[in-house]
FIKOLZA-1660 file (N, C-alpha, C; in steps of 0.1 Angstrom, whole numbers, plus 5000, padded with zeros to 4 digits):
% residues 254
   i   px   py   pz ch aa at
   1 7707 1082 6433  A  X  N
   1 7714 1071 6439  A  X CA
   1 7729 1075 6436  A  X  C
   2 7738 1073 6446  A  X  N
   2 7752 1077 6444  A  X CA
   2 7760 1067 6449  A  X  C
   3 7769 1059 6442  A  X  N
   3 7775 1048 6446  A  X CA
   3 7768 1036 6455  A  X  C
   4 7756 1034 6448  A  X  N
   4 7748 1024 6456  A  X CA
   4 7742 1028 6467  A  X  C
   5 7743 1040 6471  A  X  N
   5 7737 1047 6483  A  X CA
   5 7726 1057 6478  A  X  C
   6 7715 1057 6486  A  X  N
   6 7704 1067 6483  A  X CA
   6 7709 1081 6489  A  X  C
   7 7709 1092 6480  A  X  N
   7 7714 1103 6484  A  X CA
   7 7701 1111 6492  A  X  C
   8 7703 1114 6504  A  X  N
   8 7692 1120 6511  A  X CA
   8 7691 1136 6507  A  X  C
   9 7679 1140 6505  A  X  N
   9 7677 1153 6501  A  X CA
   9 7677 1163 6513  A  X  C
  10 7686 1172 6515  A  X  N
  10 7685 1182 6526  A  X CA
  10 7671 1190 6527  A  X  C
  11 7666 1192 6515  A  X  N
  11 7653 1200 6515  A  X CA
  11 7641 1192 6520  A  X  C
  12 7642 1180 6522  A  X  N
  12 7631 1171 6526  A  X CA
  12 7630 1174 6542  A  X  C
  13 7639 1179 6548  A  X  N
  13 7639 1180 6563  A  X CA
  13 7629 1192 6566  A  X  C
  14 7620 1190 6576  A  X  N
  14 7611 1201 6579  A  X CA
  14 7620 1213 6586  A  X  C
  15 7615 1225 6581  A  X  N
  15 7622 1237 6586  A  X CA
  15 7618 1240 6601  A  X  C
  16 7628 1243 6608  A  X  N
  16 7624 1246 6622  A  X CA
  16 7619 1260 6623  A  X  C
  17 7609 1261 6632  A  X  N
  17 7604 1275 6634  A  X CA
  17 7612 1281 6648  A  X  C
  18 7616 1293 6644  A  X  N
  18 7624 1298 6657  A  X CA
  18 7613 1304 6666  A  X  C
  19 7615 1302 6678  A  X  N
  19 7607 1309 6689  A  X CA
  19 7609 1325 6688  A  X  C
  20 7599 1331 6691  A  X  N
  20 7599 1346 6690  A  X CA
  20 7610 1352 6700  A  X  C
  21 7618 1360 6695  A  X  N
  21 7628 1366 6703  A  X CA
  21 7622 1374 6714  A  X  C
  22 7628 1374 6727  A  X  N
  22 7622 1382 6738  A  X CA
  22 7626 1396 6735  A  X  C
  23 7618 1404 6739  A  X  N
  23 7623 1420 6736  A  X CA
  23 7632 1424 6747  A  X  C
  24 7640 1433 6743  A  X  N
  24 7650 1438 6753  A  X CA
  24 7643 1444 6765  A  X  C
  25 7648 1441 6778  A  X  N
  25 7642 1447 6789  A  X CA
  25 7652 1450 6799  A  X  C
  26 7649 1461 6808  A  X  N
  26 7660 1464 6819  A  X CA
  26 7658 1456 6829  A  X  C
  27 7647 1445 6830  A  X  N
  27 7646 1435 6840  A  X CA
  27 7651 1423 6835  A  X  C
  28 7659 1416 6844  A  X  N
  28 7663 1402 6840  A  X CA
  28 7653 1392 6842  A  X  C
  29 7655 1381 6836  A  X  N
  29 7645 1370 6837  A  X CA
  29 7642 1367 6852  A  X  C
  30 7653 1367 6859  A  X  N
  30 7652 1364 6873  A  X CA
  30 7643 1374 6882  A  X  C
  31 7645 1387 6877  A  X  N
  31 7637 1396 6884  A  X CA
  31 7622 1396 6879  A  X  C
  32 7620 1394 6867  A  X  N
  32 7606 1392 6861  A  X CA
  32 7599 1381 6868  A  X  C
  33 7606 1369 6869  A  X  N
  33 7599 1357 6876  A  X CA
  33 7597 1362 6892  A  X  C
  34 7606 1369 6897  A  X  N
  34 7604 1371 6911  A  X CA
  34 7591 1382 6912  A  X  C
  35 7591 1392 6905  A  X  N
  35 7578 1402 6905  A  X CA
  35 7565 1392 6904  A  X  C
  36 7564 1383 6894  A  X  N
  36 7552 1376 6893  A  X CA
  36 7549 1365 6904  A  X  C
  37 7561 1361 6911  A  X  N
  37 7559 1352 6920  A  X CA
  37 7554 1359 6933  A  X  C
  38 7558 1371 6934  A  X  N
  38 7552 1377 6946  A  X CA
  38 7537 1381 6943  A  X  C
  39 7535 1386 6931  A  X  N
  39 7520 1388 6929  A  X CA
  39 7511 1376 6931  A  X  C
  40 7518 1364 6928  A  X  N
  40 7510 1351 6929  A  X CA
  40 7508 1347 6944  A  X  C
  41 7517 1352 6952  A  X  N
  41 7515 1351 6966  A  X CA
  41 7505 1360 6972  A  X  C
  42 7505 1371 6968  A  X  N
  42 7497 1382 6972  A  X CA
  42 7483 1380 6967  A  X  C
  43 7482 1374 6955  A  X  N
  43 7467 1371 6951  A  X CA
  43 7468 1358 6943  A  X  C
  44 7468 1347 6950  A  X  N
  44 7468 1334 6944  A  X CA
  44 7458 1332 6932  A  X  C
  45 7447 1336 6933  A  X  N
  45 7436 1334 6924  A  X CA
  45 7429 1348 6920  A  X  C
  46 7436 1356 6914  A  X  N
  46 7430 1369 6910  A  X CA
  46 7418 1368 6902  A  X  C
  47 7409 1377 6903  A  X  N
  47 7398 1377 6895  A  X CA
  47 7393 1390 6889  A  X  C
  48 7387 1390 6876  A  X  N
  48 7383 1401 6871  A  X CA
  48 7371 1406 6879  A  X  C
  49 7368 1419 6879  A  X  N
  49 7359 1425 6889  A  X CA
  49 7346 1427 6882  A  X  C
  50 7344 1425 6870  A  X  N
  50 7331 1426 6862  A  X CA
  50 7322 1414 6866  A  X  C
  51 7309 1416 6872  A  X  N
  51 7301 1406 6875  A  X CA
  51 7295 1400 6862  A  X  C
  52 7293 1386 6861  A  X  N
  52 7287 1381 6850  A  X CA
  52 7281 1367 6852  A  X  C
  53 7274 1361 6845  A  X  N
  53 7268 1347 6848  A  X CA
  53 7272 1337 6838  A  X  C
  54 7277 1341 6826  A  X  N
  54 7281 1333 6816  A  X CA
  54 7289 1340 6805  A  X  C
  55 7294 1333 6795  A  X  N
  55 7304 1342 6785  A  X CA
  55 7296 1352 6777  A  X  C
  56 7282 1351 6775  A  X  N
  56 7274 1361 6769  A  X CA
  56 7275 1375 6777  A  X  C
  57 7271 1373 6790  A  X  N
  57 7270 1384 6799  A  X CA
  57 7284 1390 6801  A  X  C
  58 7293 1382 6800  A  X  N
  58 7307 1388 6802  A  X CA
  58 7312 1396 6790  A  X  C
  59 7308 1392 6778  A  X  N
  59 7311 1400 6766  A  X CA
  59 7303 1414 6768  A  X  C
  60 7291 1413 6771  A  X  N
  60 7283 1426 6773  A  X CA
  60 7290 1434 6783  A  X  C
  61 7293 1429 6794  A  X  N
  61 7298 1437 6806  A  X CA
  61 7312 1444 6802  A  X  C
  62 7320 1437 6796  A  X  N
  62 7333 1442 6792  A  X CA
  62 7331 1452 6781  A  X  C
  63 7322 1451 6772  A  X  N
  63 7319 1460 6761  A  X CA
  63 7312 1473 6767  A  X  C
  64 7306 1472 6779  A  X  N
  64 7300 1483 6785  A  X CA
  64 7310 1491 6794  A  X  C
  65 7322 1483 6797  A  X  N
  65 7330 1489 6805  A  X CA
  65 7340 1501 6801  A  X  C
  66 7340 1502 6788  A  X  N
  66 7349 1512 6782  A  X CA
  66 7346 1525 6787  A  X  C
  67 7355 1533 6792  A  X  N
  67 7353 1545 6798  A  X CA
  67 7344 1545 6810  A  X  C
  68 7343 1534 6817  A  X  N
  68 7335 1533 6829  A  X CA
  68 7342 1525 6838  A  X  C
  69 7338 1526 6851  A  X  N
  69 7344 1518 6861  A  X CA
  69 7337 1505 6862  A  X  C
  70 7345 1495 6866  A  X  N
  70 7339 1481 6869  A  X CA
  70 7326 1482 6878  A  X  C
  71 7328 1489 6889  A  X  N
  71 7318 1492 6899  A  X CA
  71 7306 1497 6893  A  X  C
  72 7308 1508 6885  A  X  N
  72 7296 1513 6878  A  X CA
  72 7289 1503 6869  A  X  C
  73 7296 1495 6861  A  X  N
  73 7291 1487 6853  A  X CA
  73 7283 1477 6860  A  X  C
  74 7289 1471 6871  A  X  N
  74 7282 1460 6879  A  X CA
  74 7268 1466 6885  A  X  C
  75 7267 1478 6889  A  X  N
  75 7257 1484 6894  A  X CA
  75 7245 1484 6884  A  X  C
  76 7249 1487 6872  A  X  N
  76 7239 1488 6861  A  X CA
  76 7235 1473 6855  A  X  C
  77 7244 1464 6855  A  X  N
  77 7241 1452 6848  A  X CA
  77 7235 1441 6858  A  X  C
  78 7234 1443 6871  A  X  N
  78 7230 1433 6879  A  X CA
  78 7215 1431 6876  A  X  C
  79 7207 1442 6875  A  X  N
  79 7192 1440 6872  A  X CA
  79 7191 1436 6857  A  X  C
  80 7200 1441 6848  A  X  N
  80 7199 1438 6834  A  X CA
  80 7200 1422 6832  A  X  C
  81 7210 1416 6838  A  X  N
  81 7214 1403 6835  A  X CA
  81 7203 1392 6842  A  X  C
  82 7196 1400 6851  A  X  N
  82 7185 1390 6857  A  X CA
  82 7174 1388 6847  A  X  C
  83 7172 1397 6839  A  X  N
  83 7161 1395 6827  A  X CA
  83 7166 1392 6814  A  X  C
  84 7180 1393 6812  A  X  N
  84 7185 1391 6798  A  X CA
  84 7199 1386 6799  A  X  C
  85 7199 1373 6801  A  X  N
  85 7212 1367 6801  A  X CA
  85 7217 1359 6789  A  X  C
  86 7210 1360 6778  A  X  N
  86 7213 1353 6766  A  X CA
  86 7209 1363 6755  A  X  C
  87 7216 1362 6743  A  X  N
  87 7213 1371 6732  A  X CA
  87 7200 1372 6729  A  X  C
  88 7192 1360 6729  A  X  N
  88 7177 1360 6724  A  X CA
  88 7170 1368 6735  A  X  C
  89 7171 1368 6748  A  X  N
  89 7165 1377 6758  A  X CA
  89 7168 1391 6757  A  X  C
  90 7182 1393 6753  A  X  N
  90 7185 1407 6751  A  X CA
  90 7178 1413 6739  A  X  C
  91 7177 1407 6729  A  X  N
  91 7169 1411 6716  A  X CA
  91 7155 1414 6719  A  X  C
  92 7149 1405 6728  A  X  N
  92 7135 1406 6731  A  X CA
  92 7133 1416 6740  A  X  C
  93 7143 1422 6748  A  X  N
  93 7143 1433 6757  A  X CA
  93 7143 1445 6748  A  X  C
  94 7151 1445 6738  A  X  N
  94 7151 1457 6729  A  X CA
  94 7160 1469 6733  A  X  C
  95 7164 1477 6723  A  X  N
  95 7174 1487 6727  A  X CA
  95 7169 1498 6736  A  X  C
  96 7157 1501 6736  A  X  N
  96 7152 1513 6745  A  X CA
  96 7152 1508 6759  A  X  C
  97 7148 1495 6762  A  X  N
  97 7148 1492 6776  A  X CA
  97 7163 1489 6780  A  X  C
  98 7171 1484 6771  A  X  N
  98 7185 1483 6775  A  X CA
  98 7191 1495 6779  A  X  C
  99 7186 1505 6772  A  X  N
  99 7192 1519 6775  A  X CA
  99 7188 1523 6789  A  X  C
 100 7176 1519 6792  A  X  N
 100 7170 1524 6806  A  X CA
 100 7179 1517 6816  A  X  C
 101 7182 1504 6815  A  X  N
 101 7191 1497 6824  A  X CA
 101 7206 1503 6826  A  X  C
 102 7211 1507 6815  A  X  N
 102 7225 1511 6816  A  X CA
 102 7228 1527 6814  A  X  C
 103 7216 1535 6816  A  X  N
 103 7218 1548 6815  A  X CA
 103 7227 1555 6825  A  X  C
 104 7231 1549 6834  A  X  N
 104 7241 1554 6845  A  X CA
 104 7256 1553 6840  A  X  C
 105 7256 1545 6828  A  X  N
 105 7271 1542 6824  A  X CA
 105 7273 1553 6811  A  X  C
 106 7286 1558 6811  A  X  N
 106 7289 1568 6800  A  X CA
 106 7288 1561 6786  A  X  C
 107 7282 1569 6776  A  X  N
 107 7281 1566 6763  A  X CA
 107 7270 1554 6763  A  X  C
 108 7260 1556 6770  A  X  N
 108 7250 1544 6773  A  X CA
 108 7243 1543 6760  A  X  C
 109 7238 1554 6752  A  X  N
 109 7231 1553 6740  A  X CA
 109 7237 1543 6729  A  X  C
 110 7251 1547 6727  A  X  N
 110 7258 1539 6717  A  X CA
 110 7261 1525 6721  A  X  C
 111 7263 1523 6735  A  X  N
 111 7265 1510 6740  A  X CA
 111 7253 1503 6740  A  X  C
 112 7241 1506 6741  A  X  N
 112 7228 1499 6742  A  X CA
 112 7227 1495 6726  A  X  C
 113 7230 1503 6716  A  X  N
 113 7229 1499 6703  A  X CA
 113 7239 1487 6699  A  X  C
 114 7251 1489 6706  A  X  N
 114 7261 1477 6703  A  X CA
 114 7256 1464 6710  A  X  C
 115 7250 1465 6722  A  X  N
 115 7246 1453 6728  A  X CA
 115 7235 1445 6720  A  X  C
 116 7226 1453 6713  A  X  N
 116 7214 1447 6706  A  X CA
 116 7222 1441 6693  A  X  C
 117 7231 1450 6686  A  X  N
 117 7237 1446 6676  A  X CA
 117 7245 1434 6677  A  X  C
 118 7254 1431 6689  A  X  N
 118 7261 1419 6689  A  X CA
 118 7254 1408 6693  A  X  C
 119 7242 1411 6701  A  X  N
 119 7233 1399 6702  A  X CA
 119 7227 1394 6689  A  X  C
 120 7223 1402 6680  A  X  N
 120 7218 1398 6669  A  X CA
 120 7229 1390 6660  A  X  C
 121 7241 1395 6661  A  X  N
 121 7251 1388 6654  A  X CA
 121 7254 1375 6658  A  X  C
 122 7254 1373 6672  A  X  N
 122 7258 1361 6679  A  X CA
 122 7247 1350 6676  A  X  C
 123 7235 1355 6673  A  X  N
 123 7224 1345 6669  A  X CA
 123 7226 1342 6654  A  X  C
 124 7228 1352 6645  A  X  N
 124 7227 1350 6631  A  X CA
 124 7241 1343 6626  A  X  C
 125 7252 1346 6632  A  X  N
 125 7265 1339 6627  A  X CA
 125 7270 1329 6636  A  X  C
 126 7267 1330 6648  A  X  N
 126 7274 1320 6658  A  X CA
 126 7264 1310 6666  A  X  C
 127 7252 1309 6661  A  X  N
 127 7242 1300 6668  A  X CA
 127 7239 1304 6682  A  X  C
 128 7241 1318 6685  A  X  N
 128 7237 1322 6698  A  X CA
 128 7248 1319 6709  A  X  C
 129 7260 1313 6704  A  X  N
 129 7271 1311 6713  A  X CA
 129 7281 1321 6711  A  X  C
 130 7290 1324 6722  A  X  N
 130 7300 1333 6722  A  X CA
 130 7313 1326 6714  A  X  C
 131 7318 1332 6705  A  X  N
 131 7329 1324 6697  A  X CA
 131 7341 1323 6707  A  X  C
 132 7351 1315 6703  A  X  N
 132 7363 1312 6712  A  X CA
 132 7375 1317 6705  A  X  C
 133 7375 1325 6695  A  X  N
 133 7388 1329 6688  A  X CA
 133 7387 1344 6690  A  X  C
 134 7399 1350 6689  A  X  N
 134 7399 1365 6690  A  X CA
 134 7394 1372 6676  A  X  C
 135 7397 1364 6664  A  X  N
 135 7393 1369 6652  A  X CA
 135 7378 1370 6651  A  X  C
 136 7371 1361 6657  A  X  N
 136 7356 1360 6656  A  X CA
 136 7350 1371 6666  A  X  C
 137 7356 1371 6678  A  X  N
 137 7352 1381 6689  A  X CA
 137 7350 1395 6683  A  X  C
 138 7363 1398 6677  A  X  N
 138 7363 1412 6674  A  X CA
 138 7354 1417 6661  A  X  C
 139 7349 1407 6657  A  X  N
 139 7337 1409 6645  A  X CA
 139 7325 1415 6654  A  X  C
 140 7324 1412 6665  A  X  N
 140 7311 1417 6673  A  X CA
 140 7311 1432 6674  A  X  C
 141 7299 1440 6672  A  X  N
 141 7299 1453 6673  A  X CA
 141 7302 1456 6688  A  X  C
 142 7312 1467 6689  A  X  N
 142 7315 1472 6702  A  X CA
 142 7326 1463 6710  A  X  C
 143 7330 1453 6702  A  X  N
 143 7340 1444 6708  A  X CA
 143 7354 1447 6701  A  X  C
 144 7365 1451 6708  A  X  N
 144 7378 1452 6703  A  X CA
 144 7387 1443 6708  A  X  C
 145 7400 1445 6706  A  X  N
 145 7410 1435 6709  A  X CA
 145 7412 1433 6724  A  X  C
 146 7410 1444 6731  A  X  N
 146 7409 1443 6747  A  X CA
 146 7399 1434 6752  A  X  C
 147 7387 1438 6748  A  X  N
 147 7375 1430 6752  A  X CA
 147 7376 1415 6748  A  X  C
 148 7380 1413 6736  A  X  N
 148 7382 1398 6730  A  X CA
 148 7392 1392 6741  A  X  C
 149 7403 1397 6745  A  X  N
 149 7412 1392 6752  A  X CA
 149 7407 1388 6766  A  X  C
 150 7400 1398 6772  A  X  N
 150 7393 1395 6785  A  X CA
 150 7385 1382 6785  A  X  C
 151 7376 1381 6774  A  X  N
 151 7367 1371 6772  A  X CA
 151 7373 1357 6771  A  X  C
 152 7385 1358 6763  A  X  N
 152 7391 1345 6760  A  X CA
 152 7397 1341 6773  A  X  C
 153 7402 1349 6782  A  X  N
 153 7409 1346 6795  A  X CA
 153 7399 1342 6804  A  X  C
 154 7388 1350 6807  A  X  N
 154 7380 1347 6818  A  X CA
 154 7368 1337 6815  A  X  C
 155 7365 1336 6803  A  X  N
 155 7354 1326 6798  A  X CA
 155 7359 1314 6794  A  X  C
 156 7371 1314 6787  A  X  N
 156 7376 1303 6780  A  X CA
 156 7390 1296 6786  A  X  C
 157 7396 1304 6796  A  X  N
 157 7407 1300 6802  A  X CA
 157 7420 1300 6792  A  X  C
 158 7420 1309 6783  A  X  N
 158 7432 1311 6775  A  X CA
 158 7441 1322 6781  A  X  C
 159 7454 1321 6778  A  X  N
 159 7464 1330 6784  A  X CA
 159 7465 1341 6775  A  X  C
 160 7460 1353 6779  A  X  N
 160 7460 1365 6770  A  X CA
 160 7465 1376 6777  A  X  C
 161 7467 1388 6772  A  X  N
 161 7471 1400 6779  A  X CA
 161 7461 1412 6775  A  X  C
 162 7452 1415 6782  A  X  N
 162 7441 1425 6779  A  X CA
 162 7447 1438 6785  A  X  C
 163 7453 1447 6776  A  X  N
 163 7460 1459 6779  A  X CA
 163 7450 1470 6781  A  X  C
 164 7446 1472 6794  A  X  N
 164 7437 1484 6796  A  X CA
 164 7445 1496 6801  A  X  C
 165 7439 1506 6806  A  X  N
 165 7446 1517 6810  A  X CA
 165 7456 1516 6821  A  X  C
 166 7453 1506 6830  A  X  N
 166 7461 1503 6842  A  X CA
 166 7473 1496 6837  A  X  C
 167 7471 1485 6829  A  X  N
 167 7484 1478 6824  A  X CA
 167 7491 1488 6815  A  X  C
 168 7485 1495 6807  A  X  N
 168 7494 1505 6799  A  X CA
 168 7501 1514 6806  A  X  C
 169 7496 1518 6817  A  X  N
 169 7503 1528 6826  A  X CA
 169 7514 1520 6834  A  X  C
 170 7511 1509 6840  A  X  N
 170 7520 1501 6847  A  X CA
 170 7532 1497 6839  A  X  C
 171 7531 1492 6826  A  X  N
 171 7540 1488 6818  A  X CA
 171 7550 1498 6813  A  X  C
 172 7545 1510 6812  A  X  N
 172 7555 1522 6809  A  X CA
 172 7559 1529 6822  A  X  C
 173 7554 1530 6833  A  X  N
 173 7559 1537 6845  A  X CA
 173 7570 1528 6850  A  X  C
 174 7567 1514 6851  A  X  N
 174 7577 1506 6857  A  X CA
 174 7588 1502 6847  A  X  C
 175 7586 1507 6835  A  X  N
 175 7595 1504 6823  A  X CA
 175 7596 1488 6821  A  X  C
 176 7585 1482 6824  A  X  N
 176 7585 1468 6823  A  X CA
 176 7583 1463 6809  A  X  C
 177 7574 1471 6802  A  X  N
 177 7573 1467 6787  A  X CA
 177 7569 1481 6780  A  X  C
 178 7577 1491 6780  A  X  N
 178 7573 1504 6775  A  X CA
 178 7568 1503 6761  A  X  C
 179 7557 1510 6757  A  X  N
 179 7554 1511 6744  A  X CA
 179 7544 1522 6742  A  X  C
 180 7543 1526 6730  A  X  N
 180 7535 1538 6725  A  X CA
 180 7519 1534 6723  A  X  C
 181 7518 1522 6721  A  X  N
 181 7504 1516 6719  A  X CA
 181 7500 1505 6726  A  X  C
 182 7488 1502 6731  A  X  N
 182 7484 1490 6738  A  X CA
 182 7488 1477 6730  A  X  C
 183 7488 1477 6717  A  X  N
 183 7491 1465 6710  A  X CA
 183 7507 1463 6713  A  X  C
 184 7515 1474 6712  A  X  N
 184 7529 1472 6714  A  X CA
 184 7533 1467 6728  A  X  C
 185 7525 1472 6738  A  X  N
 185 7527 1468 6752  A  X CA
 185 7521 1453 6753  A  X  C
 186 7511 1450 6748  A  X  N
 186 7506 1435 6748  A  X CA
 186 7517 1426 6742  A  X  C
 187 7523 1430 6731  A  X  N
 187 7531 1421 6724  A  X CA
 187 7545 1418 6734  A  X  C
 188 7549 1428 6739  A  X  N
 188 7562 1429 6748  A  X CA
 188 7559 1421 6761  A  X  C
 189 7547 1423 6767  A  X  N
 189 7544 1414 6779  A  X CA
 189 7542 1400 6776  A  X  C
 190 7536 1397 6766  A  X  N
 190 7533 1383 6763  A  X CA
 190 7547 1376 6761  A  X  C
 191 7556 1382 6756  A  X  N
 191 7569 1376 6753  A  X CA
 191 7579 1377 6764  A  X  C
 192 7576 1386 6774  A  X  N
 192 7585 1388 6786  A  X CA
 192 7582 1380 6799  A  X  C
 193 7568 1379 6800  A  X  N
 193 7564 1372 6812  A  X CA
 193 7565 1357 6813  A  X  C
 194 7572 1352 6823  A  X  N
 194 7574 1338 6824  A  X CA
 194 7561 1329 6821  A  X  C
 195 7562 1320 6814  A  X  N
 195 7551 1311 6810  A  X CA
 195 7543 1307 6821  A  X  C
 196 7549 1303 6832  A  X  N
 196 7540 1297 6843  A  X CA
 196 7533 1308 6851  A  X  C
 197 7534 1321 6848  A  X  N
 197 7526 1333 6853  A  X CA
 197 7518 1339 6844  A  X  C
 198 7518 1337 6832  A  X  N
 198 7511 1343 6822  A  X CA
 198 7496 1344 6821  A  X  C
 199 7490 1332 6826  A  X  N
 199 7475 1331 6826  A  X CA
 199 7469 1342 6836  A  X  C
 200 7476 1343 6848  A  X  N
 200 7469 1354 6858  A  X CA
 200 7476 1368 6855  A  X  C
 201 7487 1369 6848  A  X  N
 201 7494 1381 6848  A  X CA
 201 7486 1394 6844  A  X  C
 202 7477 1394 6836  A  X  N
 202 7470 1404 6833  A  X CA
 202 7461 1410 6845  A  X  C
 203 7456 1399 6852  A  X  N
 203 7446 1404 6864  A  X CA
 203 7456 1410 6874  A  X  C
 204 7469 1404 6877  A  X  N
 204 7477 1408 6887  A  X CA
 204 7482 1423 6884  A  X  C
 205 7485 1426 6870  A  X  N
 205 7488 1440 6867  A  X CA
 205 7478 1450 6869  A  X  C
 206 7466 1446 6865  A  X  N
 206 7455 1454 6865  A  X CA
 206 7451 1458 6879  A  X  C
 207 7450 1448 6889  A  X  N
 207 7448 1450 6903  A  X CA
 207 7459 1458 6910  A  X  C
 208 7471 1456 6906  A  X  N
 208 7483 1464 6911  A  X CA
 208 7481 1479 6907  A  X  C
 209 7478 1481 6895  A  X  N
 209 7475 1494 6891  A  X CA
 209 7464 1501 6897  A  X  C
 210 7453 1493 6900  A  X  N
 210 7441 1499 6905  A  X CA
 210 7441 1501 6919  A  X  C
 211 7448 1493 6928  A  X  N
 211 7449 1495 6943  A  X CA
 211 7462 1499 6948  A  X  C
 212 7474 1498 6941  A  X  N
 212 7487 1501 6946  A  X CA
 212 7493 1512 6939  A  X  C
 213 7497 1509 6926  A  X  N
 213 7505 1517 6917  A  X CA
 213 7496 1526 6910  A  X  C
 214 7488 1535 6919  A  X  N
 214 7477 1543 6914  A  X CA
 214 7482 1554 6903  A  X  C
 215 7472 1558 6894  A  X  N
 215 7476 1567 6885  A  X CA
 215 7483 1580 6891  A  X  C
 216 7475 1587 6899  A  X  N
 216 7480 1601 6904  A  X CA
 216 7491 1600 6915  A  X  C
 217 7489 1590 6924  A  X  N
 217 7498 1589 6934  A  X CA
 217 7500 1575 6937  A  X  C
 218 7511 1569 6932  A  X  N
 218 7513 1554 6936  A  X CA
 218 7517 1553 6951  A  X  C
 219 7512 1543 6956  A  X  N
 219 7515 1540 6971  A  X CA
 219 7527 1530 6972  A  X  C
 220 7538 1535 6969  A  X  N
 220 7550 1527 6969  A  X CA
 220 7554 1520 6982  A  X  C
 221 7548 1526 6993  A  X  N
 221 7551 1520 7005  A  X CA
 221 7542 1506 7009  A  X  C
 222 7533 1505 7000  A  X  N
 222 7524 1494 7002  A  X CA
 222 7527 1483 6989  A  X  C
 223 7538 1486 6982  A  X  N
 223 7542 1478 6971  A  X CA
 223 7551 1465 6975  A  X  C
 224 7546 1454 6970  A  X  N
 224 7555 1441 6974  A  X CA
 224 7566 1441 6965  A  X  C
 225 7568 1449 6954  A  X  N
 225 7580 1447 6944  A  X CA
 225 7588 1461 6945  A  X  C
 226 7586 1468 6955  A  X  N
 226 7592 1481 6956  A  X CA
 226 7607 1481 6954  A  X  C
 227 7614 1469 6959  A  X  N
 227 7628 1468 6957  A  X CA
 227 7633 1465 6943  A  X  C
 228 7623 1459 6935  A  X  N
 228 7626 1455 6922  A  X CA
 228 7622 1465 6911  A  X  C
 229 7611 1474 6915  A  X  N
 229 7607 1483 6906  A  X CA
 229 7618 1492 6901  A  X  C
 230 7616 1495 6888  A  X  N
 230 7627 1505 6882  A  X CA
 230 7620 1519 6878  A  X  C
 231 7608 1521 6884  A  X  N
 231 7602 1533 6879  A  X CA
 231 7611 1545 6885  A  X  C
 232 7613 1555 6876  A  X  N
 232 7621 1567 6881  A  X CA
 232 7615 1574 6893  A  X  C
 233 7601 1574 6893  A  X  N
 233 7595 1583 6903  A  X CA
 233 7591 1575 6916  A  X  C
 234 7595 1563 6918  A  X  N
 234 7592 1556 6930  A  X CA
 234 7598 1562 6942  A  X  C
 235 7590 1560 6952  A  X  N
 235 7594 1568 6966  A  X CA
 235 7598 1558 6977  A  X  C
 236 7599 1547 6974  A  X  N
 236 7604 1536 6985  A  X CA
 236 7610 1524 6978  A  X  C
 237 7621 1520 6985  A  X  N
 237 7630 1509 6979  A  X CA
 237 7627 1497 6990  A  X  C
 238 7619 1497 6999  A  X  N
 238 7616 1486 7008  A  X CA
 238 7602 1480 7006  A  X  C
 239 7602 1467 7003  A  X  N
 239 7590 1460 6998  A  X CA
 239 7580 1460 7009  A  X  C
 240 7568 1460 7007  A  X  N
 240 7558 1458 7017  A  X CA
 240 7557 1442 7021  A  X  C
 241 7552 1439 7033  A  X  N
 241 7552 1425 7037  A  X CA
 241 7544 1417 7027  A  X  C
 242 7551 1405 7022  A  X  N
 242 7543 1397 7013  A  X CA
 242 7534 1387 7018  A  X  C
 243 7522 1392 7020  A  X  N
 243 7511 1383 7025  A  X CA
 243 7499 1383 7016  A  X  C
 244 7492 1373 7018  A  X  N
 244 7480 1371 7009  A  X CA
 244 7470 1382 7012  A  X  C
 245 7464 1388 7003  A  X  N
 245 7454 1398 7005  A  X CA
 245 7441 1393 7007  A  X  C
 246 7431 1400 7015  A  X  N
 246 7419 1396 7016  A  X CA
 246 7410 1393 7004  A  X  C
 247 7399 1385 7004  A  X  N
 247 7392 1383 6992  A  X CA
 247 7387 1396 6984  A  X  C
 248 7388 1397 6971  A  X  N
 248 7382 1407 6964  A  X CA
 248 7367 1411 6967  A  X  C
 249 7364 1423 6966  A  X  N
 249 7351 1428 6969  A  X CA
 249 7341 1424 6958  A  X  C
 250 7347 1424 6945  A  X  N
 250 7338 1421 6934  A  X CA
 250 7344 1409 6927  A  X  C
 251 7335 1403 6918  A  X  N
 251 7340 1391 6913  A  X CA
 251 7329 1385 6904  A  X  C
 252 7332 1375 6894  A  X  N
 252 7321 1369 6887  A  X CA
 252 7310 1363 6896  A  X  C
 253 7298 1365 6892  A  X  N
 253 7287 1359 6899  A  X CA
 253 7286 1345 6897  A  X  C
 254 7284 1336 6907  A  X  N
 254 7285 1320 6904  A  X CA
 254 7274 1316 6896  A  X  C
% end
């Protein structure tokens, strides 16, 4: 007490947490917002192209998709998921029969082993339910950070950035979020993309890379952000007409 007055302690005030600084970018915030606004008009409700019937089959499908195409995984898993859509049913099926279902997918022997192991762990540690945190998901055999991010987004509606080969290429080619590793690209994109577009952003970027900004020969004349794109090798500065695209050929099974 000082002169009859209570002296307030400055230390008692809670420390304010600083928001993470945005990484430096050659795109302005207005340009970034416009890029994703156009993607949102082109594909208002983008979807992942791996077919699944519940969170468990999504985990399996994404784990199987490493070094394989979504179309190839879908072809193999349609029959598999008809007979094994829970960890218990997958264990009952057994590793050998799982191999028979997925033998058209690359690395199928090791992937079948992981599918059985992750099914066992889901039962033993998580009561047969797919966990809802990244830290728990990456504990599952065959599940890495990218797989976990896909599951968190598609199964549980969380805003994540699953950096696959398409996003890694796009982020570096467009100089949108250049990085030497997927984790570095993920961190930059999460901090750069406007909040209102973050939830769908990873699907927009994947689909843009898969169908327009292709690896070998980007189709710049079909690109809706050609005027904004800062890729050194782009061949067109005139954006394609901004219209909604037809429904996707693949998507989650109802």
